[in-house]
ZAVO-98354 format. One record per residue (C-alpha): residue number from 1; x, z, y; residue in three letters. Coordinates in Angstrom, 1 decimal, m for minus. Layout:
BEGIN
@num=NUM, c1=X, c3=Z, c2=Y, residu=ALA .
...
***
This chain:
BEGIN
@num=1, c1=0.0, c3=0.0, c2=0.0, residu=UNK .
@num=2, c1=2.9, c3=0.6, c2=2.3, residu=UNK .
@num=3, c1=3.5, c3=m3.1, c2=2.3, residu=UNK .
@num=4, c1=0.1, c3=m3.8, c2=3.8, residu=UNK .
@num=5, c1=0.4, c3=m1.0, c2=6.4, residu=UNK .
@num=6, c1=3.9, c3=m2.0, c2=7.4, residu=UNK .
@num=7, c1=3.2, c3=m5.7, c2=7.7, residu=UNK .
@num=8, c1=0.1, c3=m5.1, c2=9.8, residu=UNK .
@num=9, c1=1.9, c3=m2.8, c2=12.3, residu=UNK .
@num=10, c1=5.6, c3=m3.7, c2=12.3, residu=UNK .
@num=11, c1=4.9, c3=m7.4, c2=13.0, residu=UNK .
@num=12, c1=2.3, c3=m6.8, c2=15.8, residu=UNK .
@num=13, c1=4.7, c3=m7.8, c2=18.7, residu=UNK .
@num=14, c1=7.1, c3=m10.3, c2=17.3, residu=UNK .
@num=15, c1=7.6, c3=m14.0, c2=18.3, residu=UNK .
@num=16, c1=6.2, c3=m16.8, c2=16.1, residu=UNK .
@num=17, c1=9.7, c3=m17.5, c2=14.6, residu=UNK .
@num=18, c1=10.2, c3=m13.9, c2=13.7, residu=UNK .
@num=19, c1=6.6, c3=m13.7, c2=12.3, residu=UNK .
@num=20, c1=7.4, c3=m16.5, c2=9.9, residu=UNK .
@num=21, c1=10.5, c3=m14.6, c2=8.7, residu=UNK .
@num=22, c1=8.4, c3=m11.5, c2=8.1, residu=UNK .
@num=23, c1=5.7, c3=m13.5, c2=6.3, residu=UNK .
@num=24, c1=8.3, c3=m15.0, c2=3.9, residu=UNK .
@num=25, c1=9.8, c3=m11.5, c2=3.3, residu=UNK .
@num=26, c1=6.4, c3=m9.9, c2=2.5, residu=UNK .
@num=27, c1=5.3, c3=m12.9, c2=0.4, residu=UNK .
@num=28, c1=8.4, c3=m12.4, c2=m1.7, residu=UNK .
@num=29, c1=7.8, c3=m8.7, c2=m2.0, residu=UNK .
@num=30, c1=4.2, c3=m9.2, c2=m3.1, residu=UNK .
@num=31, c1=5.3, c3=m11.9, c2=m5.6, residu=UNK .
@num=32, c1=7.9, c3=m9.5, c2=m7.0, residu=UNK .
@num=33, c1=5.3, c3=m6.9, c2=m8.0, residu=UNK .
@num=34, c1=4.1, c3=m5.0, c2=m4.9, residu=UNK .
@num=35, c1=0.7, c3=m6.7, c2=m5.3, residu=UNK .
@num=36, c1=0.5, c3=m5.3, c2=m8.9, residu=UNK .
@num=37, c1=1.4, c3=m1.8, c2=m7.4, residu=UNK .
@num=38, c1=m1.4, c3=m2.2, c2=m4.9, residu=UNK .
@num=39, c1=m3.9, c3=m3.2, c2=m7.6, residu=UNK .
@num=40, c1=m2.8, c3=m0.3, c2=m9.8, residu=UNK .
@num=41, c1=m3.1, c3=2.2, c2=m6.9, residu=UNK .
@num=42, c1=m6.6, c3=0.9, c2=m6.2, residu=UNK .
@num=43, c1=m7.7, c3=1.2, c2=m9.9, residu=UNK .
@num=44, c1=m6.2, c3=4.6, c2=m10.7, residu=UNK .
@num=45, c1=m6.7, c3=6.6, c2=m7.5, residu=UNK .
@num=46, c1=m9.5, c3=5.0, c2=m5.5, residu=UNK .
@num=47, c1=m11.7, c3=4.3, c2=m8.4, residu=UNK .
@num=48, c1=m12.0, c3=8.1, c2=m9.0, residu=UNK .
@num=49, c1=m14.2, c3=8.3, c2=m5.8, residu=UNK .
@num=50, c1=m16.5, c3=5.4, c2=m6.6, residu=UNK .
@num=51, c1=m19.1, c3=7.4, c2=m8.5, residu=UNK .
@num=52, c1=m19.6, c3=10.2, c2=m5.9, residu=UNK .
@num=53, c1=m19.4, c3=8.1, c2=m2.8, residu=UNK .
@num=54, c1=m16.4, c3=10.1, c2=m1.6, residu=UNK .
@num=55, c1=m14.1, c3=9.5, c2=1.4, residu=UNK .
@num=56, c1=m10.4, c3=10.1, c2=1.9, residu=UNK .
@num=57, c1=m9.0, c3=10.7, c2=5.3, residu=UNK .
@num=58, c1=m5.2, c3=11.0, c2=5.8, residu=UNK .
@num=59, c1=m3.3, c3=11.5, c2=9.0, residu=UNK .
@num=60, c1=m0.1, c3=9.5, c2=8.9, residu=UNK .
@num=61, c1=1.4, c3=10.3, c2=12.3, residu=UNK .
@num=62, c1=5.0, c3=10.5, c2=11.0, residu=UNK .
@num=63, c1=4.7, c3=7.1, c2=9.3, residu=UNK .
@num=64, c1=2.9, c3=5.7, c2=12.4, residu=UNK .
@num=65, c1=5.6, c3=7.0, c2=14.8, residu=UNK .
@num=66, c1=8.3, c3=5.2, c2=12.8, residu=UNK .
@num=67, c1=6.3, c3=2.0, c2=12.9, residu=UNK .
@num=68, c1=5.7, c3=2.2, c2=16.6, residu=UNK .
@num=69, c1=9.4, c3=3.0, c2=17.2, residu=UNK .
@num=70, c1=10.2, c3=m0.2, c2=15.3, residu=UNK .
@num=71, c1=7.7, c3=m2.2, c2=17.4, residu=UNK .
@num=72, c1=9.4, c3=m0.9, c2=20.6, residu=UNK .
@num=73, c1=12.7, c3=m2.3, c2=19.3, residu=UNK .
@num=74, c1=11.1, c3=m5.6, c2=18.4, residu=UNK .
@num=75, c1=9.6, c3=m6.0, c2=21.9, residu=UNK .
@num=76, c1=13.1, c3=m5.6, c2=23.3, residu=UNK .
@num=77, c1=14.7, c3=m7.8, c2=20.8, residu=UNK .
@num=78, c1=12.2, c3=m10.6, c2=21.5, residu=UNK .
@num=79, c1=12.7, c3=m10.5, c2=25.2, residu=UNK .
@num=80, c1=9.3, c3=m9.1, c2=26.1, residu=UNK .
@num=81, c1=10.4, c3=m6.2, c2=28.3, residu=UNK .
@num=82, c1=10.4, c3=m7.2, c2=31.1, residu=UNK .
@num=83, c1=8.0, c3=m10.1, c2=30.9, residu=UNK .
@num=84, c1=7.5, c3=m12.5, c2=33.8, residu=UNK .
@num=85, c1=4.3, c3=m12.3, c2=35.9, residu=UNK .
@num=86, c1=2.7, c3=m15.4, c2=37.4, residu=UNK .
@num=87, c1=3.3, c3=m16.4, c2=41.0, residu=UNK .
@num=88, c1=0.1, c3=m16.6, c2=43.0, residu=UNK .
@num=89, c1=m1.3, c3=m17.3, c2=46.5, residu=UNK .
@num=90, c1=m3.9, c3=m14.8, c2=47.6, residu=UNK .
@num=91, c1=m6.4, c3=m14.8, c2=50.5, residu=UNK .
@num=92, c1=m6.5, c3=m11.8, c2=52.8, residu=UNK .
@num=93, c1=m9.7, c3=m10.5, c2=54.4, residu=UNK .
@num=94, c1=m10.7, c3=m11.1, c2=57.2, residu=UNK .
@num=95, c1=m8.0, c3=m13.8, c2=57.5, residu=UNK .
@num=96, c1=m4.4, c3=m14.6, c2=56.4, residu=UNK .
@num=97, c1=m2.7, c3=m15.3, c2=53.1, residu=UNK .
@num=98, c1=m0.2, c3=m13.7, c2=50.8, residu=UNK .
@num=99, c1=2.2, c3=m15.4, c2=48.4, residu=UNK .
@num=100, c1=3.5, c3=m13.5, c2=45.4, residu=UNK .
@num=101, c1=6.6, c3=m14.6, c2=43.6, residu=UNK .
@num=102, c1=9.4, c3=m13.5, c2=41.2, residu=UNK .
@num=103, c1=7.1, c3=m11.0, c2=39.5, residu=UNK .
@num=104, c1=8.1, c3=m8.9, c2=36.5, residu=UNK .
@num=105, c1=6.2, c3=m6.4, c2=34.3, residu=UNK .
@num=106, c1=8.3, c3=m3.6, c2=32.7, residu=UNK .
@num=107, c1=7.9, c3=m0.8, c2=30.2, residu=UNK .
@num=108, c1=6.0, c3=m2.8, c2=27.5, residu=UNK .
@num=109, c1=8.5, c3=m1.3, c2=25.0, residu=UNK .
@num=110, c1=7.2, c3=2.2, c2=25.9, residu=UNK .
@num=111, c1=4.2, c3=1.7, c2=23.6, residu=UNK .
@num=112, c1=3.4, c3=5.1, c2=22.0, residu=UNK .
@num=113, c1=0.9, c3=6.9, c2=19.8, residu=UNK .
@num=114, c1=m2.0, c3=8.3, c2=21.8, residu=UNK .
@num=115, c1=m3.7, c3=10.5, c2=19.2, residu=UNK .
@num=116, c1=m3.6, c3=10.9, c2=15.4, residu=UNK .
@num=117, c1=m3.1, c3=7.7, c2=13.3, residu=UNK .
@num=118, c1=m5.5, c3=7.9, c2=10.4, residu=UNK .
@num=119, c1=m6.1, c3=6.0, c2=7.1, residu=UNK .
@num=120, c1=m9.7, c3=6.3, c2=5.8, residu=UNK .
@num=121, c1=m10.8, c3=5.1, c2=2.4, residu=UNK .
@num=122, c1=m14.5, c3=4.7, c2=1.8, residu=UNK .
@num=123, c1=m15.5, c3=4.3, c2=m1.8, residu=UNK .
@num=124, c1=m18.9, c3=2.9, c2=m1.0, residu=UNK .
@num=125, c1=m17.3, c3=0.0, c2=0.7, residu=UNK .
@num=126, c1=m14.1, c3=0.0, c2=m1.3, residu=UNK .
@num=127, c1=m12.2, c3=m0.5, c2=1.9, residu=UNK .
@num=128, c1=m9.2, c3=1.1, c2=3.6, residu=UNK .
@num=129, c1=m9.4, c3=1.6, c2=7.4, residu=UNK .
@num=130, c1=m6.4, c3=2.1, c2=9.5, residu=UNK .
@num=131, c1=m7.1, c3=3.7, c2=13.0, residu=UNK .
@num=132, c1=m4.2, c3=3.2, c2=15.4, residu=UNK .
@num=133, c1=m4.7, c3=4.7, c2=18.9, residu=UNK .
@num=134, c1=m1.8, c3=3.7, c2=21.2, residu=UNK .
@num=135, c1=m1.1, c3=3.9, c2=24.9, residu=UNK .
@num=136, c1=1.2, c3=2.9, c2=27.7, residu=UNK .
@num=137, c1=1.9, c3=5.8, c2=30.0, residu=UNK .
@num=138, c1=3.1, c3=3.7, c2=32.9, residu=UNK .
@num=139, c1=3.6, c3=m0.1, c2=33.1, residu=UNK .
@num=140, c1=5.7, c3=m0.9, c2=36.1, residu=UNK .
@num=141, c1=5.6, c3=m4.1, c2=38.1, residu=UNK .
@num=142, c1=7.5, c3=m5.7, c2=40.9, residu=UNK .
@num=143, c1=6.9, c3=m8.8, c2=43.1, residu=UNK .
@num=144, c1=8.4, c3=m10.4, c2=46.2, residu=UNK .
@num=145, c1=5.7, c3=m11.2, c2=48.8, residu=UNK .
@num=146, c1=5.4, c3=m13.3, c2=51.9, residu=UNK .
@num=147, c1=2.4, c3=m12.6, c2=54.1, residu=UNK .
@num=148, c1=1.1, c3=m14.7, c2=57.0, residu=UNK .
@num=149, c1=m1.5, c3=m13.2, c2=59.4, residu=UNK .
@num=150, c1=m1.4, c3=m15.1, c2=62.6, residu=UNK .
@num=151, c1=0.8, c3=m14.6, c2=64.6, residu=UNK .
@num=152, c1=2.7, c3=m12.4, c2=62.1, residu=UNK .
@num=153, c1=4.9, c3=m13.3, c2=59.2, residu=UNK .
@num=154, c1=6.0, c3=m10.4, c2=56.9, residu=UNK .
@num=155, c1=8.2, c3=m10.5, c2=53.8, residu=UNK .
@num=156, c1=9.2, c3=m7.8, c2=51.4, residu=UNK .
@num=157, c1=8.7, c3=m6.4, c2=48.0, residu=UNK .
@num=158, c1=5.8, c3=m4.9, c2=46.0, residu=UNK .
@num=159, c1=6.4, c3=m2.1, c2=43.6, residu=UNK .
@num=160, c1=3.6, c3=m0.5, c2=41.5, residu=UNK .
@num=161, c1=2.5, c3=1.1, c2=38.3, residu=UNK .
@num=162, c1=m0.5, c3=0.8, c2=36.0, residu=UNK .
@num=163, c1=m0.9, c3=4.3, c2=34.5, residu=UNK .
@num=164, c1=m2.5, c3=5.6, c2=31.4, residu=UNK .
@num=165, c1=m3.6, c3=2.4, c2=29.5, residu=UNK .
@num=166, c1=m5.2, c3=3.4, c2=26.2, residu=UNK .
@num=167, c1=m6.0, c3=1.1, c2=23.3, residu=UNK .
@num=168, c1=m7.8, c3=1.7, c2=20.0, residu=UNK .
@num=169, c1=m6.9, c3=m0.6, c2=17.1, residu=UNK .
@num=170, c1=m8.7, c3=m0.6, c2=13.8, residu=UNK .
@num=171, c1=m7.4, c3=m2.6, c2=10.9, residu=UNK .
@num=172, c1=m8.9, c3=m2.7, c2=7.4, residu=UNK .
@num=173, c1=m8.2, c3=m3.8, c2=3.9, residu=UNK .
@num=174, c1=m11.0, c3=m4.8, c2=1.5, residu=UNK .
@num=175, c1=m10.2, c3=m4.0, c2=m2.1, residu=UNK .
@num=176, c1=m13.1, c3=m6.1, c2=m3.4, residu=UNK .
@num=177, c1=m11.8, c3=m9.3, c2=m2.0, residu=UNK .
@num=178, c1=m8.2, c3=m8.2, c2=m1.2, residu=UNK .
@num=179, c1=m8.5, c3=m9.2, c2=2.4, residu=UNK .
@num=180, c1=m7.1, c3=m7.7, c2=5.6, residu=UNK .
@num=181, c1=m9.1, c3=m7.7, c2=8.8, residu=UNK .
@num=182, c1=m8.6, c3=m6.8, c2=12.5, residu=UNK .
@num=183, c1=m11.9, c3=m5.0, c2=13.1, residu=UNK .
@num=184, c1=m11.4, c3=m3.7, c2=16.6, residu=UNK .
@num=185, c1=m9.1, c3=m4.1, c2=19.5, residu=UNK .
@num=186, c1=m10.5, c3=m2.1, c2=22.4, residu=UNK .
@num=187, c1=m8.7, c3=m1.2, c2=25.7, residu=UNK .
@num=188, c1=m10.6, c3=2.1, c2=26.1, residu=UNK .
@num=189, c1=m9.0, c3=3.0, c2=29.4, residu=UNK .
@num=190, c1=m7.7, c3=0.3, c2=31.7, residu=UNK .
@num=191, c1=m5.7, c3=2.7, c2=33.7, residu=UNK .
@num=192, c1=m5.2, c3=3.5, c2=37.4, residu=UNK .
@num=193, c1=m3.0, c3=1.3, c2=39.6, residu=UNK .
@num=194, c1=m0.7, c3=2.4, c2=42.4, residu=UNK .
@num=195, c1=1.1, c3=0.0, c2=44.8, residu=UNK .
@num=196, c1=3.8, c3=0.4, c2=47.4, residu=UNK .
@num=197, c1=5.0, c3=m2.3, c2=49.9, residu=UNK .
@num=198, c1=8.4, c3=m2.6, c2=51.5, residu=UNK .
@num=199, c1=9.3, c3=m4.8, c2=54.4, residu=UNK .
@num=200, c1=9.6, c3=m4.8, c2=58.2, residu=UNK .
@num=201, c1=6.6, c3=m5.2, c2=60.5, residu=UNK .
@num=202, c1=4.0, c3=m3.7, c2=58.2, residu=UNK .
@num=203, c1=0.8, c3=m2.6, c2=59.9, residu=UNK .
@num=204, c1=m1.7, c3=m0.3, c2=58.3, residu=UNK .
@num=205, c1=m4.7, c3=m2.7, c2=58.2, residu=UNK .
@num=206, c1=m2.5, c3=m5.5, c2=56.8, residu=UNK .
@num=207, c1=m1.1, c3=m3.1, c2=54.2, residu=UNK .
@num=208, c1=m4.6, c3=m2.1, c2=53.2, residu=UNK .
@num=209, c1=m5.7, c3=m5.7, c2=52.9, residu=UNK .
@num=210, c1=m2.7, c3=m6.6, c2=50.8, residu=UNK .
@num=211, c1=m3.3, c3=m3.6, c2=48.5, residu=UNK .
@num=212, c1=m6.9, c3=m4.6, c2=47.9, residu=UNK .
@num=213, c1=m6.2, c3=m8.2, c2=47.0, residu=UNK .
@num=214, c1=m3.1, c3=m7.4, c2=44.9, residu=UNK .
@num=215, c1=m5.0, c3=m4.7, c2=42.9, residu=UNK .
@num=216, c1=m7.9, c3=m7.1, c2=42.2, residu=UNK .
@num=217, c1=m5.5, c3=m9.9, c2=41.1, residu=UNK .
@num=218, c1=m2.9, c3=m7.9, c2=39.2, residu=UNK .
@num=219, c1=m4.8, c3=m5.4, c2=37.1, residu=UNK .
@num=220, c1=m6.6, c3=m8.0, c2=34.9, residu=UNK .
@num=221, c1=m3.3, c3=m10.0, c2=34.7, residu=UNK .
@num=222, c1=m1.5, c3=m7.0, c2=33.3, residu=UNK .
@num=223, c1=m4.3, c3=m6.2, c2=30.9, residu=UNK .
@num=224, c1=m4.4, c3=m9.8, c2=29.7, residu=UNK .
@num=225, c1=m0.7, c3=m9.6, c2=28.9, residu=UNK .
@num=226, c1=m1.2, c3=m6.4, c2=26.9, residu=UNK .
@num=227, c1=m4.1, c3=m8.1, c2=25.1, residu=UNK .
@num=228, c1=m1.9, c3=m11.2, c2=24.4, residu=UNK .
@num=229, c1=1.1, c3=m9.1, c2=23.3, residu=UNK .
@num=230, c1=m0.8, c3=m6.9, c2=20.8, residu=UNK .
@num=231, c1=m4.1, c3=m8.5, c2=19.8, residu=UNK .
@num=232, c1=m3.0, c3=m12.1, c2=19.4, residu=UNK .
@num=233, c1=m0.1, c3=m11.0, c2=17.3, residu=UNK .
@num=234, c1=m2.2, c3=m8.7, c2=15.2, residu=UNK .
@num=235, c1=m4.6, c3=m11.6, c2=14.6, residu=UNK .
@num=236, c1=m1.7, c3=m13.7, c2=13.5, residu=UNK .
@num=237, c1=m0.2, c3=m11.1, c2=11.2, residu=UNK .
@num=238, c1=m3.5, c3=m10.4, c2=9.5, residu=UNK .
@num=239, c1=m3.7, c3=m14.1, c2=8.7, residu=UNK .
@num=240, c1=m0.1, c3=m13.9, c2=7.3, residu=UNK .
@num=241, c1=m1.0, c3=m10.9, c2=5.2, residu=UNK .
@num=242, c1=m4.0, c3=m12.6, c2=3.7, residu=UNK .
@num=243, c1=m2.0, c3=m15.7, c2=2.9, residu=UNK .
@num=244, c1=0.8, c3=m13.7, c2=1.4, residu=UNK .
@num=245, c1=m1.6, c3=m11.8, c2=m0.9, residu=UNK .
@num=246, c1=m3.3, c3=m15.0, c2=m1.9, residu=UNK .
@num=247, c1=0.1, c3=m16.5, c2=m2.8, residu=UNK .
@num=248, c1=0.9, c3=m13.3, c2=m4.8, residu=UNK .
@num=249, c1=m2.4, c3=m13.6, c2=m6.7, residu=UNK .
@num=250, c1=m2.1, c3=m17.3, c2=m7.3, residu=UNK .
@num=251, c1=1.6, c3=m18.0, c2=m7.2, residu=UNK .
@num=252, c1=1.2, c3=m21.4, c2=m8.7, residu=UNK .
@num=253, c1=m0.7, c3=m22.6, c2=m5.6, residu=UNK .
@num=254, c1=2.0, c3=m21.6, c2=m3.1, residu=UNK .
***
């Protein structure tokens, strides 16, 4: 079973090339007998609960912390911390415009466990559910800006943080069909954003206008990056797991 848990979590943040390597590695492991181990574990231990409708809940924080630590290293290794932010031209209210350039998002490798990581087996469904609550305490971002509010032209830097982003991830494995699933990816708390501007000639009302438009623009951009980094990769790796298991069960078709 560790093969299933590991491949679903360790590979959540890697590039497509690295994902292919992991897929090949776990396909080899499954072919070499780990699938038989998984089947045996299912038949000997989980079968005992089938008749009484029982449920097993296990907290696996120590195992989960090791996996998250590995994910942090993979994010760094694949050049995803920092990650570049898009340049953008924004309209200021009541008039003026602001150009953002050379933006970077940092601290994606600080992904950590939020609360307990749990594995739940439900005999009525013959399924294994993995609950992975994770968080980013503070995602930092920087931009260069150039603002024009006639007759003023102001240039400088933007520094800020998106604090306390919390995500619930639920993965499952169906022992009836031997299929893995990503059941839920929910950004439960989108965090609070704080912004500071640097530069000469700043006026309070201009700073307030810039703060408003940058907040409206940047918060969804950062959350989309988090979604891309974790959810899309989880979807991909679930597909890889299912293909690897299918190959292990029908090796003559691979």
